[in-house]
C-alpha positions in Angstrom: 115.1 27.0 -7.0 115.1 28.5 -10.6 113.8 32.0 -11.6 110.8 31.5 -13.7 110.3 35.2 -14.7 110.9 38.8 -13.6 107.9 41.1 -14.1 108.4 45.1 -13.7 105.8 46.9 -12.2 104.9 50.7 -12.6 102.9 52.8 -10.2 100.2 54.6 -11.6 97.9 57.3 -9.5 94.5 55.8 -10.5 92.1 53.8 -12.6 92.0 56.3 -15.3 95.9 56.9 -15.4 96.0 52.8 -15.2 93.4 52.8 -18.1 95.4 55.4 -20.3 98.7 53.9 -19.7 97.6 50.2 -20.8 96.1 52.1 -23.9 99.0 53.3 -24.6 101.0 49.9 -24.1 98.7 48.4 -26.4 98.7 50.7 -29.2 102.4 51.7 -29.4 104.0 48.5 -28.3 101.7 46.0 -29.0 101.4 44.3 -26.0 98.1 42.7 -24.9 96.0 43.3 -21.6 96.2 39.3 -19.9 95.1 40.3 -16.6 93.3 43.3 -15.4 92.0 43.1 -11.6 90.8 46.8 -11.7 93.8 47.9 -9.3 96.5 46.1 -11.3 96.8 44.7 -14.9 99.6 43.0 -16.7 100.1 43.3 -20.5 102.2 40.8 -22.4 103.7 40.3 -26.0 104.0 37.3 -28.1 107.4 36.8 -26.9 106.9 36.4 -23.3 107.7 40.2 -22.0 105.6 41.0 -19.4 104.8 44.4 -17.8 102.2 45.4 -14.9 100.5 48.5 -13.9 99.3 49.0 -10.3 98.0 51.4 -8.9 99.1 53.4 -6.0 97.9 52.1 -2.3 97.7 55.0 -0.2 97.2 52.5 2.9 100.3 50.8 2.2 104.1 52.0 3.0 104.8 51.5 -1.0 104.3 49.5 -3.8 106.3 46.8 -5.1 108.0 47.7 -8.7 109.4 44.0 -9.4 107.3 40.4 -9.2 109.7 37.4 -9.2 108.0 34.1 -10.2 110.1 31.0 -8.9 109.6 27.3 -9.9 109.5 26.5 -5.9 108.5 29.0 -3.6 108.6 26.5 -0.6 112.1 25.7 -1.1 112.5 29.5 -0.6 110.5 29.8 2.5 112.3 27.6 5.2 115.2 29.7 4.5 113.9 32.9 4.5 110.5 32.7 6.5 108.2 34.6 7.0 109.8 37.4 4.6 110.8 36.1 1.2 112.3 39.1 -0.3 112.6 43.0 -0.4 111.8 43.9 -3.8 111.0 47.6 -3.6 113.7 50.3 -4.3 111.3 53.1 -3.2 110.8 52.2 0.2 111.4 49.6 2.7 108.5 47.1 2.4 108.9 43.1 3.0 107.3 41.0 0.5 106.1 37.4 1.8 104.2 34.7 0.2 100.2 34.1 0.8 99.5 30.8 1.5 98.5 28.4 -1.4 100.5 31.0 -3.7 103.1 30.4 -5.6 103.9 34.2 -5.9 105.2 37.0 -3.6 103.0 39.8 -2.5 103.5 42.8 -0.5 102.8 42.7 3.4 102.7 45.9 5.6 105.2 46.2 7.9 
C-alpha cells in the first residue's frame, strides 16, 4: 500500500468562519477552492498542496484533523477491518471506510 497524499483538516465553528477562512487562504496564499460541500471545503495550489477546512460537528465526539489517501484501501481493510486507523489527535475517534469509497471517513464510536 502506498500513501497517495495526506491532507490536514482545520476545524472552524460555523459556515461564516468557514467562508472567511477560505477567502483568507485564497487571497493570502493563492490557493483555489477545489471542493465545497457547505460543511467541508478543500483548497489546493498548483503544486498539489491541499488543505481542508471543516465545520465543527456538535453531534460527533470530535473532528478528524488529517485525511490520508492510499492507493488501495481494500488492501488495508482485511488487516485492520472494520477500523482502518485513528487519525484525530484531539479526541478518541476511529476512522473507517465507507462502502464504495476509497477514502477514510470519521465514524461515531
